[in-house]
TORTOR-937518 format. One record per residue: residue in one letter; x, y, z of N, C-alpha, C in turn. Coordinates in nm, 4 decimals. Example, Ala and Ser with C-alpha at 12.3 -4.5 7.8 and 13.67 -1.06 7.14 Angstrom:
REM TORTOR-937518
ZATI/A/1.3190/-0.5690/0.7800/1.2300/-0.4500/0.7800/1.3200/-0.3300/0.7800
ZATI/S/1.2850/-0.2250/0.7080/1.3670/-0.1060/0.7140/1.2900/0.0030/0.7870
REM end
This chain:
REM TORTOR-937518
ZATI/M/4.3719/0.5238/2.8522/4.2445/0.6053/2.7469/4.1360/0.6141/2.8182
ZATI/G/4.0888/0.5884/2.8587/3.9493/0.5536/2.9277/3.8537/0.5645/2.7446
ZATI/T/3.6998/0.5448/2.8056/3.5884/0.6136/2.6583/3.5472/0.7579/2.6702
ZATI/K/3.5139/0.7680/2.5847/3.5010/0.9195/2.5933/3.3761/0.9101/2.4438
ZATI/E/3.2232/1.0199/2.4706/3.1591/1.0067/2.3553/3.1599/1.1501/2.2787
ZATI/V/3.0930/1.1363/2.1768/3.1053/1.1773/2.0983/3.0065/1.1984/2.0146
ZATI/L/2.9528/1.3147/1.9260/2.8648/1.3313/1.8388/2.8967/1.2742/1.7124
ZATI/L/2.7524/1.1821/1.6489/2.7934/1.1711/1.5825/2.8356/1.2034/1.4595
ZATI/Y/2.8110/1.3385/1.4680/2.8577/1.4045/1.3484/2.9532/1.4548/1.3175
ZATI/E/3.0210/1.4129/1.4572/3.1561/1.4045/1.4500/3.2583/1.2284/1.3362
ZATI/L/3.1909/1.1800/1.3451/3.2452/1.0987/1.2680/3.1801/1.0554/1.1057
ZATI/A/3.0434/1.0907/1.0929/2.9778/1.0695/0.9757/2.8645/1.1452/0.9295
ZATI/H/2.8663/1.1756/0.8059/2.8035/1.2187/0.7702/2.6292/1.1772/0.7642
ZATI/A/2.5479/1.2652/0.6915/2.4172/1.1817/0.6544/2.3228/1.2658/0.4965
ZATI/R/2.2144/1.1943/0.4673/2.1404/1.1938/0.3217/2.0658/1.1580/0.3626
ZATI/T/1.9586/1.2732/0.2899/1.8180/1.1672/0.3388/1.7267/1.2131/0.2887
ZATI/G/1.6240/1.1634/0.2349/1.5316/1.1482/0.1238/1.3987/1.2280/0.2268
ZATI/D/1.2871/1.1544/0.2281/1.0917/1.1964/0.1792/1.0119/1.1750/0.1521
ZATI/K/0.9035/1.0349/0.1380/0.8672/1.0534/0.0445/0.7190/1.0433/0.1568
ZATI/G/0.6073/1.0659/0.1566/0.4673/1.0302/0.1803/0.5027/1.1558/0.3394
ZATI/N/0.4508/1.0052/0.4440/0.4962/1.0423/0.5890/0.6325/0.9451/0.6460
ZATI/R/0.6801/0.8696/0.5306/0.8271/0.8160/0.5697/0.9876/0.9103/0.5240
ZATI/I/1.0479/0.8507/0.5594/1.2381/0.9133/0.5619/1.2575/0.8391/0.6032
ZATI/N/1.4257/0.8354/0.4533/1.5393/0.7508/0.5120/1.6369/0.8873/0.4989
ZATI/I/1.7336/0.8224/0.5360/1.8463/0.8260/0.6786/1.9743/0.7531/0.6361
ZATI/S/2.0929/0.8141/0.5894/2.2039/0.7629/0.4812/2.2721/0.8264/0.6297
ZATI/V/2.3571/0.7328/0.6882/2.4455/0.7768/0.7463/2.5921/0.7408/0.7102
ZATI/I/2.7016/0.8111/0.6607/2.7777/0.7933/0.6297/2.9426/0.7984/0.6779
ZATI/A/3.0127/0.6807/0.7720/3.1069/0.7057/0.8241/3.2388/0.8058/0.7390
ZATI/Y/3.2719/0.8812/0.8309/3.3623/0.9883/0.7128/3.4853/0.9010/0.7083
ZATI/R/3.5642/0.7844/0.7934/3.6751/0.6946/0.7654/3.6087/0.5698/0.7575
ZATI/Q/3.6128/0.4530/0.6829/3.5772/0.3451/0.6911/3.6509/0.2822/0.8298
ZATI/E/3.7280/0.2915/0.8853/3.8023/0.2176/1.0016/3.6449/0.2243/1.1422
ZATI/D/3.5419/0.3825/1.1033/3.5174/0.4522/1.2061/3.3796/0.3650/1.2434
ZATI/Y/3.3747/0.2758/1.0820/3.1930/0.1869/1.0873/3.1674/0.1066/1.1283
ZATI/P/3.2818/0.0372/1.1952/3.2435/-0.1056/1.2799/3.1627/-0.0345/1.3792
ZATI/L/3.2145/0.0765/1.4554/3.1733/0.1790/1.6031/3.0464/0.1671/1.5579
ZATI/L/3.0433/0.2448/1.4247/2.9181/0.3123/1.4254/2.7641/0.2001/1.4100
ZATI/A/2.7571/0.0620/1.3505/2.7044/-0.0724/1.3371/2.6654/-0.0345/1.4536
ZATI/A/2.7751/-0.0745/1.6055/2.7419/-0.1181/1.7088/2.6426/-0.0081/1.7487
ZATI/Q/2.6631/0.1381/1.7349/2.5847/0.1259/1.8018/2.4915/0.2562/1.7656
ZATI/V/2.4967/0.2462/1.5857/2.4014/0.3541/1.5254/2.2628/0.2281/1.5079
ZATI/T/2.1926/0.1838/1.6358/2.1092/0.0640/1.5859/1.9777/0.1330/1.5775
ZATI/E/1.8950/0.0355/1.5505/1.7794/0.0593/1.5175/1.6823/0.1314/1.6933
ZATI/E/1.7185/0.0568/1.7950/1.6974/0.0801/1.8862/1.6763/0.1986/1.9357
ZATI/R/1.7773/0.2787/1.9073/1.8977/0.3688/1.9060/1.7777/0.5207/1.9265
ZATI/V/1.7815/0.4499/1.7374/1.7135/0.5680/1.6582/1.5713/0.5545/1.6708
ZATI/A/1.5179/0.4816/1.6711/1.4029/0.4630/1.7434/1.3459/0.5773/1.8931
ZATI/E/1.4664/0.5483/1.9932/1.4819/0.6441/2.0825/1.5099/0.8055/2.0185
ZATI/R/1.5991/0.8185/1.9460/1.5807/0.9349/1.9270/1.4451/0.9674/1.9048
ZATI/F/1.4050/0.9893/1.8338/1.2351/1.0228/1.7007/1.1621/0.9381/1.8184
ZATI/A/1.2039/0.9544/1.9027/1.0254/0.9066/2.0104/0.9461/0.9746/2.0030
ZATI/Y/1.0331/1.1308/2.0258/0.9002/1.2276/1.9866/0.7820/1.3034/1.9025
ZATI/R/0.8590/1.1531/1.7511/0.8119/1.2088/1.6640/0.6418/1.0718/1.6968
ZATI/R/0.7022/0.9508/1.7129/0.6290/0.8287/1.7360/0.6166/0.7291/1.6050
ZATI/P/0.8014/0.7276/1.5445/0.7167/0.6259/1.4662/0.7010/0.5074/1.5325
ZATI/T/0.6465/0.4473/1.3721/0.5488/0.3121/1.3954/0.6822/0.1960/1.3570
ZATI/Q/0.7966/0.2410/1.2836/0.8557/0.1750/1.2698/1.0216/0.2485/1.2585
ZATI/V/1.1813/0.1424/1.2469/1.2030/0.1532/1.2485/1.3066/0.0489/1.2053
ZATI/K/1.4027/0.1129/1.0724/1.4244/-0.0710/0.9592/1.5748/-0.0136/0.9377
ZATI/R/1.7202/-0.1067/0.9544/1.7954/0.0086/0.9443/1.8901/-0.1926/0.8072
ZATI/Y/1.9079/-0.0871/0.7548/1.9644/-0.1212/0.5992/2.1411/-0.1217/0.6314
ZATI/L/2.2522/-0.2501/0.6615/2.4235/-0.2324/0.6180/2.4450/-0.2368/0.5101
ZATI/L/2.5381/-0.0582/0.4917/2.6336/-0.1036/0.3682/2.7565/-0.0796/0.3855
ZATI/P/2.7973/-0.2431/0.4967/2.9281/-0.2099/0.5125/3.0675/-0.1632/0.4273
ZATI/R/2.9765/-0.1881/0.2520/3.1984/-0.1815/0.1045/3.1685/-0.0059/0.1736
ZATI/L/3.0360/0.0717/0.1618/2.9689/0.2042/0.1848/3.0934/0.2231/0.2416
ZATI/G/3.0765/0.1452/0.3617/3.1123/0.2714/0.5162/2.9643/0.3352/0.5293
ZATI/A/2.8623/0.2818/0.5269/2.6880/0.3486/0.5467/2.6267/0.2878/0.6293
ZATI/M/2.4717/0.3184/0.6520/2.3916/0.2750/0.6955/2.2682/0.3214/0.6804
ZATI/N/2.1600/0.3222/0.6193/2.0232/0.3674/0.6091/1.8761/0.3260/0.6489
ZATI/F/1.8462/0.4273/0.6804/1.7316/0.3907/0.8086/1.6381/0.4200/0.7007
ZATI/V/1.5205/0.3555/0.7733/1.4138/0.3821/0.6897/1.2965/0.4200/0.7781
ZATI/I/1.2431/0.4915/0.8362/1.1409/0.5770/0.9269/1.0666/0.5699/0.8570
ZATI/D/0.9021/0.4599/0.9634/0.7517/0.5319/0.9297/0.7170/0.6546/1.0141
ZATI/D/0.5996/0.6714/0.9159/0.5151/0.7936/1.0540/0.5887/0.8886/1.0741
ZATI/V/0.7046/1.0063/1.1250/0.7672/1.0727/1.1516/0.6840/1.2030/1.1085
ZATI/L/0.6007/1.2178/1.0186/0.6637/1.2985/0.8494/0.5197/1.3822/0.9135
ZATI/D/0.5114/1.3908/1.0074/0.3307/1.4540/1.0231/0.2392/1.3988/0.9589
ZATI/G/0.2388/1.3288/0.8649/0.1571/1.2559/0.7367/0.2032/1.3382/0.5833
ZATI/G/0.3473/1.2988/0.5470/0.4012/1.4389/0.4429/0.3855/1.5810/0.4163
ZATI/V/0.4966/1.5807/0.3622/0.5502/1.6964/0.3453/0.4031/1.8244/0.2900
ZATI/N/0.3122/1.7384/0.2136/0.2391/1.8444/0.1526/0.0710/1.8417/0.2772
ZATI/D/0.1262/1.7037/0.3292/0.0263/1.7136/0.5466/0.0126/1.8010/0.5805
ZATI/S/0.1346/1.7907/0.5996/0.2448/1.7973/0.7839/0.2059/1.9790/0.7173
ZATI/L/0.1883/2.0654/0.8611/0.1073/2.1936/0.9105/0.2630/2.2298/0.9447
ZATI/N/0.3632/2.1586/0.9836/0.5225/2.1819/1.0443/0.5757/2.2528/0.9381
ZATI/L/0.6903/2.3547/0.9275/0.7868/2.4389/0.8887/0.8814/2.3563/0.8901
ZATI/D/0.9588/2.3146/0.8080/1.0759/2.2622/0.7324/1.1106/2.1677/0.8897
ZATI/M/1.0453/2.0477/0.8738/0.9871/1.9547/0.9850/1.0605/1.7851/0.9036
ZATI/H/1.1686/1.7998/0.7886/1.1853/1.7161/0.7151/1.2940/1.7040/0.6449
ZATI/G/1.3458/1.6154/0.5779/1.4698/1.5929/0.5146/1.5577/1.6645/0.5951
ZATI/K/1.6334/1.7077/0.5344/1.7774/1.7556/0.6568/1.7788/1.7505/0.7424
ZATI/T/1.6001/1.8525/0.8058/1.5794/1.9312/0.9081/1.6200/1.8043/1.0516
ZATI/L/1.5068/1.6606/0.9657/1.5373/1.5553/1.0234/1.7013/1.4307/1.1048
ZATI/S/1.7564/1.4753/0.9494/1.8929/1.4964/0.9557/1.9929/1.5188/1.0465
ZATI/F/1.9709/1.6074/1.0869/2.1101/1.6005/1.1566/2.0399/1.6508/1.2733
ZATI/H/1.9087/1.6097/1.2601/1.8681/1.5425/1.4540/1.9292/1.4402/1.4713
ZATI/L/1.9221/1.3330/1.3869/2.0209/1.2113/1.4424/2.1728/1.2535/1.4011
ZATI/L/2.1680/1.3288/1.3423/2.3609/1.3092/1.3888/2.3807/1.4362/1.5285
ZATI/G/2.2824/1.4710/1.5398/2.3617/1.4311/1.6706/2.3169/1.3886/1.8265
ZATI/M/2.3339/1.3020/1.7929/2.3197/1.1488/1.9366/2.4661/1.1347/1.9002
ZATI/T/2.4857/1.1628/2.0142/2.6424/1.0473/2.0971/2.6304/0.8737/2.0438
ZATI/V/2.7986/0.8528/2.0216/2.8897/0.7178/1.9970/3.0001/0.7158/2.1440
ZATI/R/2.9865/0.6116/2.1888/3.0507/0.5965/2.2756/3.1963/0.5039/2.2431
ZATI/C/3.2822/0.5808/2.2168/3.4618/0.5670/2.0716/3.5620/0.5139/2.2214
ZATI/E/3.7101/0.4591/2.1942/3.8471/0.5140/2.2713/3.8760/0.5699/2.2412
REM end
Protein backbone atom coordinates (compact mmCIF):
# COMPACT_ATOMS: atom_id res chain seq x y z
CA UNK A 1 0.00 0.00 0.00
CA UNK A 2 2.83 2.42 0.79
CA UNK A 3 3.22 5.63 2.66
CA UNK A 4 1.47 8.87 1.75
CA UNK A 5 1.67 12.42 3.01
CA UNK A 6 -1.46 14.15 4.26
CA UNK A 7 -2.02 17.61 5.63
CA UNK A 8 -2.21 17.77 9.40
CA UNK A 9 -5.67 19.34 9.26
CA UNK A 10 -7.00 16.09 7.79
CA UNK A 11 -6.13 14.31 11.06
CA UNK A 12 -6.48 17.05 13.67
CA UNK A 13 -7.90 20.44 14.52
CA UNK A 14 -6.33 23.23 16.55
CA UNK A 15 -7.14 25.76 19.25
CA UNK A 16 -4.94 28.68 20.03
CA UNK A 17 -4.32 31.62 22.29
CA UNK A 18 -1.77 34.38 22.49
CA UNK A 19 -0.40 36.43 25.33
CA UNK A 20 2.27 39.03 24.79
CA UNK A 21 4.85 37.68 22.37
CA UNK A 22 3.98 34.01 23.07
CA UNK A 23 1.43 31.80 21.38
CA UNK A 24 0.13 28.40 22.38
CA UNK A 25 -1.38 26.06 19.84
CA UNK A 26 -3.17 22.89 20.82
CA UNK A 27 -3.35 20.16 18.18
CA UNK A 28 -6.17 17.69 18.84
CA UNK A 29 -6.55 14.44 16.90
CA UNK A 30 -9.98 13.83 15.43
CA UNK A 31 -9.52 10.12 16.20
CA UNK A 32 -7.67 8.78 19.23
CA UNK A 33 -6.02 6.10 17.08
CA UNK A 34 -4.22 8.82 15.07
CA UNK A 35 -2.66 10.36 18.17
CA UNK A 36 0.50 8.15 18.27
CA UNK A 37 1.23 9.06 14.64
CA UNK A 38 0.84 12.76 15.41
CA UNK A 39 2.93 12.54 18.59
CA UNK A 40 5.72 10.87 16.62
CA UNK A 41 5.76 13.38 13.77
CA UNK A 42 4.49 16.74 15.07
CA UNK A 43 7.58 17.42 17.14
CA UNK A 44 9.12 20.53 18.65
CA UNK A 45 11.74 20.46 15.90
CA UNK A 46 9.23 20.26 13.05
CA UNK A 47 7.07 22.99 14.56
CA UNK A 48 10.15 25.20 14.98
CA UNK A 49 10.98 24.58 11.30
CA UNK A 50 7.41 25.40 10.30
CA UNK A 51 7.65 28.75 12.11
CA UNK A 52 11.31 29.45 11.25
CA UNK A 53 10.32 32.49 9.16
CA UNK A 54 8.96 34.05 12.42
CA UNK A 55 12.23 33.24 14.28
CA UNK A 56 10.87 31.59 17.44
CA UNK A 57 13.32 31.55 20.33
CA UNK A 58 11.79 28.41 21.84
CA UNK A 59 9.18 25.78 21.02
CA UNK A 60 7.98 23.57 23.87
CA UNK A 61 5.59 20.64 23.40
CA UNK A 62 3.33 19.21 26.10
CA UNK A 63 1.75 15.84 25.35
CA UNK A 64 -1.81 15.11 26.52
CA UNK A 65 -2.32 11.49 25.42
CA UNK A 66 -5.55 10.90 27.32
CA UNK A 67 -7.06 13.79 25.36
CA UNK A 68 -5.43 12.80 22.08
CA UNK A 69 -3.83 16.24 22.06
CA UNK A 70 -0.60 18.15 22.36
CA UNK A 71 0.04 21.77 23.21
CA UNK A 72 2.86 23.85 21.75
CA UNK A 73 4.10 27.01 23.43
CA UNK A 74 6.04 29.11 20.93
CA UNK A 75 8.00 32.13 22.11
CA UNK A 76 8.72 35.37 20.26
CA UNK A 77 6.66 34.82 17.10
CA UNK A 78 4.09 37.59 17.50
CA UNK A 79 6.18 40.66 16.63
CA UNK A 80 6.04 41.81 20.25
CA UNK A 81 2.40 40.87 20.78
CA UNK A 82 -0.98 41.97 19.54
CA UNK A 83 -0.67 45.50 20.97
CA UNK A 84 2.86 46.07 19.62
CA UNK A 85 2.57 44.41 16.21
CA UNK A 86 2.09 46.32 12.99
CA UNK A 87 1.00 43.11 11.25
CA UNK A 88 -2.68 42.62 10.60
CA UNK A 89 -4.10 39.30 11.82
CA UNK A 90 -0.82 37.40 12.29
CA UNK A 91 -1.95 35.97 15.59
CA UNK A 92 -4.12 33.24 17.01
CA UNK A 93 -6.18 31.39 14.47
CA UNK A 94 -4.03 32.46 11.54
CA UNK A 95 -0.91 30.84 13.00
CA UNK A 96 -2.78 27.71 14.11
CA UNK A 97 -4.00 27.23 10.54
CA UNK A 98 -0.41 27.67 9.35
CA UNK A 99 0.62 24.80 11.64
CA UNK A 100 -2.24 22.60 10.38
CA UNK A 101 -0.85 23.04 6.86
CA UNK A 102 2.21 20.92 7.64
CA UNK A 103 2.32 17.36 6.34
CA UNK A 104 2.52 14.04 8.14
CA UNK A 105 3.29 10.63 6.68
CA UNK A 106 0.83 7.81 7.17
CA UNK A 107 0.18 4.35 5.77
